[in-house]
ZAKOLDREN-387901 format. One record per residue (C-alpha): residue number from 1; y, z, x. Coordinates in Angstrom, 3 decimals, decimal comma, always signed. Example, Ala and Ser with C-alpha at 12.3 -4.5 7.8 and 13.67 -1.06 7.14 Angstrom:
2
<atom n="1" Y="-4,500" Z="+7,800" X="+12,300"/>
<atom n="2" Y="-1,060" Z="+7,140" X="+13,670"/>
end
This chain:
387
<atom n="1" Y="+8,684" Z="+17,545" X="+21,622"/>
<atom n="2" Y="+10,222" Z="+14,087" X="+21,269"/>
<atom n="3" Y="+7,803" Z="+11,145" X="+21,416"/>
<atom n="4" Y="+9,114" Z="+7,622" X="+22,062"/>
<atom n="5" Y="+7,591" Z="+4,533" X="+20,466"/>
<atom n="6" Y="+7,384" Z="+3,032" X="+23,949"/>
<atom n="7" Y="+8,406" Z="+4,159" X="+27,428"/>
<atom n="8" Y="+8,137" Z="+1,385" X="+30,016"/>
<atom n="9" Y="+9,586" Z="+3,570" X="+32,764"/>
<atom n="10" Y="+6,237" Z="+5,379" X="+33,009"/>
<atom n="11" Y="+4,434" Z="+2,094" X="+33,656"/>
<atom n="12" Y="+7,049" Z="+0,961" X="+36,161"/>
<atom n="13" Y="+6,696" Z="+4,182" X="+38,159"/>
<atom n="14" Y="+3,091" Z="+3,189" X="+38,971"/>
<atom n="15" Y="+3,954" Z="-0,253" X="+40,325"/>
<atom n="16" Y="+7,578" Z="+0,075" X="+41,460"/>
<atom n="17" Y="+7,004" Z="-0,702" X="+45,135"/>
<atom n="18" Y="+4,760" Z="-3,698" X="+44,429"/>
<atom n="19" Y="+7,307" Z="-5,113" X="+41,986"/>
<atom n="20" Y="+10,112" Z="-4,667" X="+44,508"/>
<atom n="21" Y="+8,112" Z="-6,479" X="+47,212"/>
<atom n="22" Y="+7,337" Z="-9,354" X="+44,838"/>
<atom n="23" Y="+10,975" Z="-9,705" X="+43,818"/>
<atom n="24" Y="+12,127" Z="-9,552" X="+47,419"/>
<atom n="25" Y="+9,802" Z="-12,456" X="+48,206"/>
<atom n="26" Y="+11,368" Z="-14,535" X="+45,418"/>
<atom n="27" Y="+14,899" Z="-13,839" X="+46,597"/>
<atom n="28" Y="+14,063" Z="-14,423" X="+50,249"/>
<atom n="29" Y="+12,648" Z="-17,865" X="+49,462"/>
<atom n="30" Y="+15,411" Z="-18,652" X="+46,917"/>
<atom n="31" Y="+12,850" Z="-20,708" X="+44,977"/>
<atom n="32" Y="+13,359" Z="-19,692" X="+41,351"/>
<atom n="33" Y="+11,853" Z="-22,476" X="+39,215"/>
<atom n="34" Y="+8,282" Z="-23,870" X="+39,251"/>
<atom n="35" Y="+7,421" Z="-22,265" X="+42,567"/>
<atom n="36" Y="+4,371" Z="-20,643" X="+44,120"/>
<atom n="37" Y="+4,371" Z="-17,568" X="+41,885"/>
<atom n="38" Y="+4,406" Z="-19,620" X="+38,690"/>
<atom n="39" Y="+1,562" Z="-21,828" X="+39,906"/>
<atom n="40" Y="-0,466" Z="-18,825" X="+41,058"/>
<atom n="41" Y="+0,154" Z="-16,998" X="+37,785"/>
<atom n="42" Y="-1,161" Z="-19,958" X="+35,778"/>
<atom n="43" Y="-4,307" Z="-20,062" X="+37,929"/>
<atom n="44" Y="-4,846" Z="-16,291" X="+37,749"/>
<atom n="45" Y="-4,295" Z="-16,107" X="+33,989"/>
<atom n="46" Y="-6,625" Z="-19,055" X="+33,365"/>
<atom n="47" Y="-9,327" Z="-17,371" X="+35,455"/>
<atom n="48" Y="-8,821" Z="-14,000" X="+33,754"/>
<atom n="49" Y="-9,055" Z="-15,540" X="+30,296"/>
<atom n="50" Y="-11,814" Z="-18,013" X="+31,230"/>
<atom n="51" Y="-9,550" Z="-20,839" X="+30,049"/>
<atom n="52" Y="-9,585" Z="-24,314" X="+31,552"/>
<atom n="53" Y="-5,812" Z="-24,515" X="+31,920"/>
<atom n="54" Y="-2,735" Z="-22,302" X="+31,587"/>
<atom n="55" Y="+0,866" Z="-23,518" X="+31,419"/>
<atom n="56" Y="+3,814" Z="-21,163" X="+31,805"/>
<atom n="57" Y="+6,899" Z="-21,569" X="+29,610"/>
<atom n="58" Y="+10,154" Z="-19,721" X="+28,976"/>
<atom n="59" Y="+9,049" Z="-17,524" X="+26,029"/>
<atom n="60" Y="+6,341" Z="-16,904" X="+23,495"/>
<atom n="61" Y="+8,503" Z="-18,689" X="+20,938"/>
<atom n="62" Y="+8,651" Z="-21,750" X="+23,183"/>
<atom n="63" Y="+4,889" Z="-21,546" X="+23,666"/>
<atom n="64" Y="+4,483" Z="-21,944" X="+19,907"/>
<atom n="65" Y="+7,072" Z="-24,721" X="+19,694"/>
<atom n="66" Y="+5,716" Z="-26,769" X="+22,601"/>
<atom n="67" Y="+2,152" Z="-26,174" X="+21,487"/>
<atom n="68" Y="+2,810" Z="-27,626" X="+18,055"/>
<atom n="69" Y="+4,448" Z="-30,655" X="+19,640"/>
<atom n="70" Y="+1,513" Z="-31,128" X="+22,002"/>
<atom n="71" Y="-0,959" Z="-30,956" X="+19,110"/>
<atom n="72" Y="+0,764" Z="-33,954" X="+17,545"/>
<atom n="73" Y="+2,603" Z="-32,284" X="+14,676"/>
<atom n="74" Y="+4,782" Z="-34,940" X="+13,070"/>
<atom n="75" Y="+8,078" Z="-34,518" X="+11,249"/>
<atom n="76" Y="+7,478" Z="-33,072" X="+7,797"/>
<atom n="77" Y="+3,805" Z="-32,193" X="+8,296"/>
<atom n="78" Y="+2,428" Z="-28,819" X="+7,334"/>
<atom n="79" Y="+1,100" Z="-25,875" X="+9,317"/>
<atom n="80" Y="-0,937" Z="-23,232" X="+7,505"/>
<atom n="81" Y="-0,384" Z="-19,711" X="+8,800"/>
<atom n="82" Y="+0,176" Z="-16,080" X="+7,835"/>
<atom n="83" Y="+3,369" Z="-14,677" X="+6,373"/>
<atom n="84" Y="+2,659" Z="-11,254" X="+7,872"/>
<atom n="85" Y="+3,823" Z="-11,769" X="+11,437"/>
<atom n="86" Y="+6,915" Z="-11,938" X="+13,608"/>
<atom n="87" Y="+9,466" Z="-14,566" X="+12,611"/>
<atom n="88" Y="+8,817" Z="-16,799" X="+15,638"/>
<atom n="89" Y="+5,512" Z="-18,011" X="+14,200"/>
<atom n="90" Y="+7,097" Z="-19,776" X="+11,232"/>
<atom n="91" Y="+10,406" Z="-20,404" X="+13,017"/>
<atom n="92" Y="+8,594" Z="-22,465" X="+15,633"/>
<atom n="93" Y="+6,840" Z="-24,480" X="+12,925"/>
<atom n="94" Y="+10,177" Z="-25,344" X="+11,335"/>
<atom n="95" Y="+11,853" Z="-26,109" X="+14,651"/>
<atom n="96" Y="+8,975" Z="-28,372" X="+15,660"/>
<atom n="97" Y="+9,695" Z="-30,421" X="+12,528"/>
<atom n="98" Y="+6,918" Z="-28,955" X="+10,418"/>
<atom n="99" Y="+6,743" Z="-27,103" X="+7,123"/>
<atom n="100" Y="+5,142" Z="-23,651" X="+7,015"/>
<atom n="101" Y="+2,527" Z="-22,913" X="+4,361"/>
<atom n="102" Y="+1,286" Z="-19,357" X="+3,972"/>
<atom n="103" Y="-2,105" Z="-17,922" X="+3,026"/>
<atom n="104" Y="-2,762" Z="-14,242" X="+2,313"/>
<atom n="105" Y="-4,186" Z="-11,706" X="+4,758"/>
<atom n="106" Y="-7,364" Z="-9,669" X="+4,917"/>
<atom n="107" Y="-6,115" Z="-6,189" X="+3,893"/>
<atom n="108" Y="-8,470" Z="-4,479" X="+6,362"/>
<atom n="109" Y="-7,384" Z="-6,363" X="+9,501"/>
<atom n="110" Y="-3,890" Z="-7,610" X="+8,514"/>
<atom n="111" Y="-4,958" Z="-11,016" X="+9,859"/>
<atom n="112" Y="-5,187" Z="-14,361" X="+8,074"/>
<atom n="113" Y="-7,988" Z="-14,294" X="+5,517"/>
<atom n="114" Y="-10,538" Z="-17,115" X="+5,969"/>
<atom n="115" Y="-11,291" Z="-16,931" X="+2,247"/>
<atom n="116" Y="-7,590" Z="-17,359" X="+1,402"/>
<atom n="117" Y="-7,325" Z="-20,291" X="+3,823"/>
<atom n="118" Y="-10,378" Z="-21,919" X="+2,232"/>
<atom n="119" Y="-8,960" Z="-21,427" X="-1,276"/>
<atom n="120" Y="-5,630" Z="-22,968" X="-0,262"/>
<atom n="121" Y="-7,255" Z="-26,043" X="+1,283"/>
<atom n="122" Y="-9,745" Z="-26,562" X="-1,537"/>
<atom n="123" Y="-7,668" Z="-25,624" X="-4,576"/>
<atom n="124" Y="-4,130" Z="-26,584" X="-3,597"/>
<atom n="125" Y="-4,845" Z="-29,613" X="-1,409"/>
<atom n="126" Y="-6,608" Z="-32,951" X="-1,744"/>
<atom n="127" Y="-7,772" Z="-35,646" X="+0,687"/>
<atom n="128" Y="-5,094" Z="-37,627" X="+2,505"/>
<atom n="129" Y="-4,463" Z="-40,026" X="+5,391"/>
<atom n="130" Y="-6,166" Z="-39,471" X="+8,759"/>
<atom n="131" Y="-8,637" Z="-37,249" X="+6,930"/>
<atom n="132" Y="-6,035" Z="-34,496" X="+6,661"/>
<atom n="133" Y="-5,676" Z="-32,374" X="+3,511"/>
<atom n="134" Y="-2,484" Z="-33,017" X="+1,530"/>
<atom n="135" Y="-0,745" Z="-30,274" X="-0,416"/>
<atom n="136" Y="-0,678" Z="-31,592" X="-3,976"/>
<atom n="137" Y="+2,554" Z="-29,932" X="-5,135"/>
<atom n="138" Y="+4,649" Z="-31,179" X="-2,203"/>
<atom n="139" Y="+2,737" Z="-34,192" X="-0,893"/>
<atom n="140" Y="+2,810" Z="-32,687" X="+2,610"/>
<atom n="141" Y="-0,197" Z="-33,343" X="+4,882"/>
<atom n="142" Y="-1,528" Z="-30,256" X="+6,706"/>
<atom n="143" Y="-2,292" Z="-30,835" X="+10,398"/>
<atom n="144" Y="-2,600" Z="-27,396" X="+12,033"/>
<atom n="145" Y="-4,094" Z="-23,999" X="+11,212"/>
<atom n="146" Y="-2,167" Z="-21,278" X="+13,064"/>
<atom n="147" Y="-3,852" Z="-17,847" X="+12,901"/>
<atom n="148" Y="-2,089" Z="-14,831" X="+14,451"/>
<atom n="149" Y="-3,978" Z="-12,081" X="+16,277"/>
<atom n="150" Y="-1,711" Z="-9,431" X="+14,831"/>
<atom n="151" Y="-1,083" Z="-6,132" X="+16,626"/>
<atom n="152" Y="-3,686" Z="-7,096" X="+19,261"/>
<atom n="153" Y="-6,708" Z="-7,591" X="+16,971"/>
<atom n="154" Y="-8,279" Z="-11,068" X="+16,948"/>
<atom n="155" Y="-8,547" Z="-12,898" X="+13,662"/>
<atom n="156" Y="-11,972" Z="-13,937" X="+12,336"/>
<atom n="157" Y="-12,086" Z="-17,063" X="+14,455"/>
<atom n="158" Y="-15,622" Z="-18,239" X="+13,667"/>
<atom n="159" Y="-14,803" Z="-18,412" X="+9,968"/>
<atom n="160" Y="-11,333" Z="-19,880" X="+10,522"/>
<atom n="161" Y="-12,604" Z="-22,512" X="+12,967"/>
<atom n="162" Y="-15,315" Z="-23,518" X="+10,517"/>
<atom n="163" Y="-12,850" Z="-23,968" X="+7,662"/>
<atom n="164" Y="-10,444" Z="-25,872" X="+9,917"/>
<atom n="165" Y="-13,162" Z="-28,196" X="+11,227"/>
<atom n="166" Y="-14,339" Z="-29,022" X="+7,711"/>
<atom n="167" Y="-10,798" Z="-30,180" X="+6,862"/>
<atom n="168" Y="-9,910" Z="-31,917" X="+10,132"/>
<atom n="169" Y="-7,298" Z="-29,346" X="+11,250"/>
<atom n="170" Y="-6,299" Z="-28,421" X="+14,787"/>
<atom n="171" Y="-6,482" Z="-24,671" X="+15,490"/>
<atom n="172" Y="-3,612" Z="-23,073" X="+17,408"/>
<atom n="173" Y="-3,933" Z="-19,344" X="+18,120"/>
<atom n="174" Y="-0,789" Z="-17,234" X="+18,131"/>
<atom n="175" Y="-2,059" Z="-14,679" X="+20,639"/>
<atom n="176" Y="+1,425" Z="-13,454" X="+21,551"/>
<atom n="177" Y="+0,434" Z="-9,855" X="+20,744"/>
<atom n="178" Y="-3,149" Z="-10,081" X="+21,989"/>
<atom n="179" Y="-3,408" Z="-10,743" X="+25,723"/>
<atom n="180" Y="-6,808" Z="-9,433" X="+26,807"/>
<atom n="181" Y="-8,264" Z="-8,978" X="+23,322"/>
<atom n="182" Y="-11,878" Z="-10,090" X="+22,848"/>
<atom n="183" Y="-13,654" Z="-11,782" X="+19,972"/>
<atom n="184" Y="-17,454" Z="-11,716" X="+20,353"/>
<atom n="185" Y="-17,109" Z="-11,650" X="+24,122"/>
<atom n="186" Y="-14,443" Z="-14,365" X="+24,418"/>
<atom n="187" Y="-10,757" Z="-13,865" X="+25,087"/>
<atom n="188" Y="-8,167" Z="-14,404" X="+22,384"/>
<atom n="189" Y="-6,240" Z="-17,566" X="+23,144"/>
<atom n="190" Y="-9,368" Z="-19,506" X="+24,163"/>
<atom n="191" Y="-10,991" Z="-19,751" X="+20,738"/>
<atom n="192" Y="-9,163" Z="-22,772" X="+19,304"/>
<atom n="193" Y="-7,624" Z="-25,970" X="+20,628"/>
<atom n="194" Y="-4,659" Z="-24,081" X="+22,071"/>
<atom n="195" Y="-3,444" Z="-20,497" X="+22,508"/>
<atom n="196" Y="+0,077" Z="-19,071" X="+22,870"/>
<atom n="197" Y="+1,074" Z="-15,834" X="+24,619"/>
<atom n="198" Y="+4,346" Z="-13,929" X="+24,985"/>
<atom n="199" Y="+5,488" Z="-11,988" X="+28,032"/>
<atom n="200" Y="+8,296" Z="-10,165" X="+26,226"/>
<atom n="201" Y="+8,700" Z="-6,832" X="+28,077"/>
<atom n="202" Y="+7,138" Z="-4,716" X="+25,309"/>
<atom n="203" Y="+3,880" Z="-6,701" X="+25,310"/>
<atom n="204" Y="+0,730" Z="-5,250" X="+26,881"/>
<atom n="205" Y="+1,253" Z="-7,737" X="+29,711"/>
<atom n="206" Y="+5,036" Z="-7,918" X="+29,705"/>
<atom n="207" Y="+7,550" Z="-9,326" X="+32,151"/>
<atom n="208" Y="+11,080" Z="-8,375" X="+33,126"/>
<atom n="209" Y="+12,595" Z="-10,623" X="+30,453"/>
<atom n="210" Y="+11,387" Z="-13,553" X="+28,382"/>
<atom n="211" Y="+8,331" Z="-15,608" X="+29,281"/>
<atom n="212" Y="+5,346" Z="-17,281" X="+27,696"/>
<atom n="213" Y="+2,050" Z="-19,026" X="+28,388"/>
<atom n="214" Y="-0,188" Z="-21,614" X="+26,771"/>
<atom n="215" Y="-3,941" Z="-21,904" X="+27,318"/>
<atom n="216" Y="-6,341" Z="-24,729" X="+26,562"/>
<atom n="217" Y="-9,609" Z="-26,266" X="+27,701"/>
<atom n="218" Y="-8,204" Z="-29,752" X="+27,113"/>
<atom n="219" Y="-6,790" Z="-31,300" X="+30,306"/>
<atom n="220" Y="-4,776" Z="-33,883" X="+28,359"/>
<atom n="221" Y="-3,122" Z="-31,148" X="+26,272"/>
<atom n="222" Y="-2,291" Z="-29,172" X="+29,411"/>
<atom n="223" Y="-0,761" Z="-32,248" X="+31,026"/>
<atom n="224" Y="+1,404" Z="-32,931" X="+27,995"/>
<atom n="225" Y="+2,569" Z="-29,319" X="+27,856"/>
<atom n="226" Y="+3,529" Z="-29,430" X="+31,543"/>
<atom n="227" Y="+5,577" Z="-32,534" X="+30,760"/>
<atom n="228" Y="+7,198" Z="-31,157" X="+27,611"/>
<atom n="229" Y="+8,472" Z="-28,068" X="+29,448"/>
<atom n="230" Y="+10,497" Z="-30,226" X="+31,874"/>
<atom n="231" Y="+12,366" Z="-32,479" X="+29,447"/>
<atom n="232" Y="+9,322" Z="-34,676" X="+28,794"/>
<atom n="233" Y="+9,140" Z="-35,796" X="+32,407"/>
<atom n="234" Y="+6,225" Z="-36,262" X="+34,812"/>
<atom n="235" Y="+8,222" Z="-38,194" X="+37,382"/>
<atom n="236" Y="+11,735" Z="-36,996" X="+38,165"/>
<atom n="237" Y="+14,374" Z="-38,759" X="+36,050"/>
<atom n="238" Y="+11,710" Z="-40,714" X="+34,127"/>
<atom n="239" Y="+11,199" Z="-39,213" X="+30,649"/>
<atom n="240" Y="+8,089" Z="-40,159" X="+28,685"/>
<atom n="241" Y="+9,339" Z="-38,293" X="+25,619"/>
<atom n="242" Y="+12,107" Z="-35,931" X="+24,566"/>
<atom n="243" Y="+11,034" Z="-32,511" X="+25,746"/>
<atom n="244" Y="+12,600" Z="-29,136" X="+26,486"/>
<atom n="245" Y="+13,920" Z="-26,987" X="+29,297"/>
<atom n="246" Y="+11,253" Z="-24,289" X="+29,130"/>
<atom n="247" Y="+9,926" Z="-23,146" X="+32,488"/>
<atom n="248" Y="+8,557" Z="-19,704" X="+33,354"/>
<atom n="249" Y="+10,861" Z="-18,690" X="+36,209"/>
<atom n="250" Y="+9,682" Z="-17,232" X="+39,497"/>
<atom n="251" Y="+11,162" Z="-13,778" X="+38,863"/>
<atom n="252" Y="+9,050" Z="-13,374" X="+35,728"/>
<atom n="253" Y="+5,956" Z="-14,871" X="+37,338"/>
<atom n="254" Y="+6,220" Z="-12,559" X="+40,362"/>
<atom n="255" Y="+6,500" Z="-9,433" X="+38,199"/>
<atom n="256" Y="+3,694" Z="-10,569" X="+35,917"/>
<atom n="257" Y="+1,376" Z="-11,202" X="+38,876"/>
<atom n="258" Y="+1,849" Z="-7,603" X="+39,995"/>
<atom n="259" Y="+0,904" Z="-6,376" X="+36,520"/>
<atom n="260" Y="-2,074" Z="-8,627" X="+35,781"/>
<atom n="261" Y="-4,669" Z="-6,631" X="+37,805"/>
<atom n="262" Y="-3,758" Z="-3,542" X="+35,739"/>
<atom n="263" Y="-3,831" Z="-5,103" X="+32,266"/>
<atom n="264" Y="-7,485" Z="-4,483" X="+31,400"/>
<atom n="265" Y="-7,234" Z="-0,817" X="+32,432"/>
<atom n="266" Y="-3,998" Z="-0,400" X="+30,475"/>
<atom n="267" Y="-5,656" Z="-1,968" X="+27,431"/>
<atom n="268" Y="-8,652" Z="+0,352" X="+27,729"/>
<atom n="269" Y="-6,334" Z="+3,343" X="+27,870"/>
<atom n="270" Y="-4,549" Z="+2,121" X="+24,731"/>
<atom n="271" Y="-7,932" Z="+2,025" X="+22,990"/>
<atom n="272" Y="-8,520" Z="+5,639" X="+24,083"/>
<atom n="273" Y="-5,134" Z="+6,623" X="+22,652"/>
<atom n="274" Y="-6,042" Z="+4,828" X="+19,417"/>
<atom n="275" Y="-9,242" Z="+6,855" X="+19,185"/>
<atom n="276" Y="-7,261" Z="+10,083" X="+19,673"/>
<atom n="277" Y="-5,078" Z="+9,024" X="+16,751"/>
<atom n="278" Y="-8,061" Z="+8,209" X="+14,556"/>
<atom n="279" Y="-9,547" Z="+11,632" X="+15,148"/>
<atom n="280" Y="-6,204" Z="+13,357" X="+14,647"/>
<atom n="281" Y="-5,475" Z="+11,552" X="+11,373"/>
<atom n="282" Y="-8,986" Z="+11,538" X="+9,913"/>
<atom n="283" Y="-8,369" Z="+14,452" X="+7,543"/>
<atom n="284" Y="-5,173" Z="+13,026" X="+6,009"/>
<atom n="285" Y="-6,168" Z="+11,035" X="+2,907"/>
<atom n="286" Y="-2,756" Z="+9,432" X="+2,512"/>
<atom n="287" Y="-3,108" Z="+7,653" X="+5,872"/>
<atom n="288" Y="-5,418" Z="+4,779" X="+6,785"/>
<atom n="289" Y="-5,835" Z="+4,209" X="+10,528"/>
<atom n="290" Y="-6,772" Z="+0,819" X="+12,000"/>
<atom n="291" Y="-10,133" Z="+0,008" X="+13,532"/>
<atom n="292" Y="-11,747" Z="-3,080" X="+14,985"/>
<atom n="293" Y="-14,707" Z="-4,799" X="+13,284"/>
<atom n="294" Y="-17,968" Z="-4,958" X="+15,232"/>
<atom n="295" Y="-17,768" Z="-7,539" X="+18,014"/>
<atom n="296" Y="-13,980" Z="-7,346" X="+18,325"/>
<atom n="297" Y="-12,002" Z="-5,645" X="+21,108"/>
<atom n="298" Y="-8,606" Z="-4,526" X="+19,829"/>
<atom n="299" Y="-5,969" Z="-4,085" X="+22,570"/>
<atom n="300" Y="-3,642" Z="-2,057" X="+20,324"/>
<atom n="301" Y="-0,378" Z="-3,762" X="+21,122"/>
<atom n="302" Y="+0,593" Z="-1,690" X="+18,104"/>
<atom n="303" Y="-1,231" Z="+1,177" X="+16,395"/>
<atom n="304" Y="-0,352" Z="+0,514" X="+12,769"/>
<atom n="305" Y="-1,328" Z="+2,811" X="+9,926"/>
<atom n="306" Y="-1,048" Z="+2,370" X="+6,191"/>
<atom n="307" Y="+0,837" Z="+5,314" X="+4,761"/>
<atom n="308" Y="+1,748" Z="+6,515" X="+1,295"/>
<atom n="309" Y="+5,531" Z="+6,983" X="+0,938"/>
<atom n="310" Y="+5,938" Z="+5,132" X="+4,213"/>
<atom n="311" Y="+9,739" Z="+5,149" X="+4,373"/>
<atom n="312" Y="+9,918" Z="+8,890" X="+3,686"/>
<atom n="313" Y="+7,300" Z="+9,524" X="+6,368"/>
<atom n="314" Y="+9,268" Z="+7,457" X="+8,863"/>
<atom n="315" Y="+12,416" Z="+9,490" X="+8,160"/>
<atom n="316" Y="+10,443" Z="+12,732" X="+8,495"/>
<atom n="317" Y="+9,103" Z="+11,676" X="+11,896"/>
<atom n="318" Y="+12,584" Z="+10,670" X="+13,024"/>
<atom n="319" Y="+13,833" Z="+14,163" X="+12,110"/>
<atom n="320" Y="+11,174" Z="+15,515" X="+14,485"/>
<atom n="321" Y="+12,273" Z="+13,035" X="+17,183"/>
<atom n="322" Y="+9,090" Z="+11,012" X="+16,859"/>
<atom n="323" Y="+9,584" Z="+7,264" X="+17,074"/>
<atom n="324" Y="+7,977" Z="+4,760" X="+14,723"/>
<atom n="325" Y="+8,589" Z="+1,155" X="+13,692"/>
<atom n="326" Y="+7,860" Z="-1,101" X="+10,733"/>
<atom n="327" Y="+6,181" Z="-4,388" X="+11,660"/>
<atom n="328" Y="+7,137" Z="-6,133" X="+9,343"/>
<atom n="329" Y="+9,225" Z="-4,932" X="+6,359"/>
<atom n="330" Y="+9,910" Z="-8,363" X="+4,834"/>
<atom n="331" Y="+7,124" Z="-10,963" X="+5,058"/>
<atom n="332" Y="+8,110" Z="-14,476" X="+6,060"/>
<atom n="333" Y="+7,522" Z="-16,067" X="+2,661"/>
<atom n="334" Y="+10,235" Z="-13,776" X="+1,228"/>
<atom n="335" Y="+12,790" Z="-14,301" X="+4,009"/>
<atom n="336" Y="+16,098" Z="-15,779" X="+2,778"/>
<atom n="337" Y="+15,917" Z="-18,703" X="+5,206"/>
<atom n="338" Y="+12,545" Z="-19,789" X="+3,777"/>
<atom n="339" Y="+13,596" Z="-19,596" X="+0,143"/>
<atom n="340" Y="+13,432" Z="-23,411" X="+0,027"/>
<atom n="341" Y="+9,640" Z="-23,222" X="+0,425"/>
<atom n="342" Y="+9,344" Z="-21,924" X="-3,132"/>
<atom n="343" Y="+7,453" Z="-18,665" X="-2,644"/>
<atom n="344" Y="+8,289" Z="-15,634" X="-4,795"/>
<atom n="345" Y="+7,449" Z="-11,945" X="-5,018"/>
<atom n="346" Y="+3,771" Z="-11,742" X="-5,918"/>
<atom n="347" Y="+2,797" Z="-14,974" X="-4,184"/>
<atom n="348" Y="+0,834" Z="-13,138" X="-1,472"/>
<atom n="349" Y="-0,106" Z="-9,709" X="-2,862"/>
<atom n="350" Y="-2,057" Z="-8,359" X="+0,139"/>
<atom n="351" Y="+0,735" Z="-9,384" X="+2,500"/>
<atom n="352" Y="+3,403" Z="-7,802" X="+0,326"/>
<atom n="353" Y="+1,477" Z="-4,559" X="-0,054"/>
<atom n="354" Y="+1,002" Z="-4,326" X="+3,706"/>
<atom n="355" Y="+4,719" Z="-4,852" X="+4,278"/>
<atom n="356" Y="+5,421" Z="-1,878" X="+2,001"/>
<atom n="357" Y="+2,879" Z="+0,453" X="+3,633"/>
<atom n="358" Y="+2,569" Z="-0,218" X="+7,378"/>
<atom n="359" Y="+4,012" Z="+2,043" X="+10,061"/>
<atom n="360" Y="+3,574" Z="+1,613" X="+13,824"/>
<atom n="361" Y="+3,118" Z="+4,848" X="+15,740"/>
<atom n="362" Y="+3,910" Z="+5,390" X="+19,433"/>
<atom n="363" Y="+1,333" Z="+3,737" X="+21,662"/>
<atom n="364" Y="+1,282" Z="+2,846" X="+25,349"/>
<atom n="365" Y="-1,143" Z="+3,485" X="+28,177"/>
<atom n="366" Y="+0,783" Z="+6,451" X="+29,544"/>
<atom n="367" Y="+1,069" Z="+8,315" X="+26,226"/>
<atom n="368" Y="-0,394" Z="+11,792" X="+26,653"/>
<atom n="369" Y="-2,904" Z="+13,556" X="+24,435"/>
<atom n="370" Y="-0,271" Z="+16,195" X="+23,728"/>
<atom n="371" Y="+2,138" Z="+13,537" X="+22,502"/>
<atom n="372" Y="-0,535" Z="+12,057" X="+20,232"/>
<atom n="373" Y="-1,193" Z="+15,521" X="+18,815"/>
<atom n="374" Y="+2,547" Z="+15,959" X="+18,200"/>
<atom n="375" Y="+2,648" Z="+12,703" X="+16,215"/>
<atom n="376" Y="-0,427" Z="+13,653" X="+14,189"/>
<atom n="377" Y="+1,012" Z="+17,076" X="+13,448"/>
<atom n="378" Y="+4,265" Z="+15,473" X="+12,341"/>
<atom n="379" Y="+2,389" Z="+13,262" X="+9,887"/>
<atom n="380" Y="+0,242" Z="+16,156" X="+8,663"/>
<atom n="381" Y="+3,311" Z="+18,346" X="+8,063"/>
<atom n="382" Y="+4,913" Z="+15,597" X="+5,943"/>
<atom n="383" Y="+2,004" Z="+15,323" X="+3,535"/>
<atom n="384" Y="+1,277" Z="+19,069" X="+3,491"/>
<atom n="385" Y="+4,785" Z="+19,714" X="+2,214"/>
<atom n="386" Y="+4,505" Z="+17,158" X="-0,592"/>
<atom n="387" Y="+1,263" Z="+17,972" X="-2,358"/>
end
């Protein structure tokens, strides 16, 4: 039996007619930019997340970029984040004019370690202007802490918010992989000053192309974001600042509105699939399955194990026509384009170990129990043959 990493056609089969009606409405009106669907989507997402405001943009990457601009990041200032994430996190920092700084992860959750963040701010930084910490080796002031809710599991936001507040930092959540996740009863993306989401098609709440969203409880931040996404303009042809062309189009908004009422149920089903995996892999000592700490609701955008001889296991699964992916094989601090930042192998040991061991198994709401069993048997057969 072949098992795909992801099969969106199964999801689409459930909602095909509703999607077609929504798209027909867009094409009948011929209103493609900043129309009724985009406005309604922002209102519906804000209500679903219990956020004060939501602002649609063209991608998750743009959500990060515009968010950093809205938070007041100045040219050459620093943003402290994780190296174990998708490239867009640090790419957006650079493209917003900032300099990425990386702290190590918690090896249990793969998320930014509050203890590592605290050590960086206290041992590598000193007091600077505006009450911001300044990195001693580079002289760069740090303005923003940017935790990532990796794979759909929220970071330890109480601890991270406390450290950030004690050093005068803004907190910007990269929740691009975590729409619907909960931290102590509150939605990811509403736990800091600002949250960013991605609607890339493979996300738990994915569109029919690129799209993104920002959430905040600060009306002034929301207003600035709405201006930045239309070339820095509130009034047509009058530009308060230099912004971007980054609107969530009506096609994406219409499709996303059809999907939103299903997202919580899809996420619950993913959690059920994750539990099937945990039971199926429990007797394999060479594999460590993920789990959520108490008080956290993991939405399992990815089900990522740690595995001994990871690359060999991946090849073995491929031979059995079982899909798997590595998120992420090269951490950001070791990427060639960030060599100028001065990090080296060994700089972030927990991050580097995770990059060498993680493997994402097939997971989506429509995955069957039989398919999960096939994956588990494939993993078991690999280790049984190599004792």
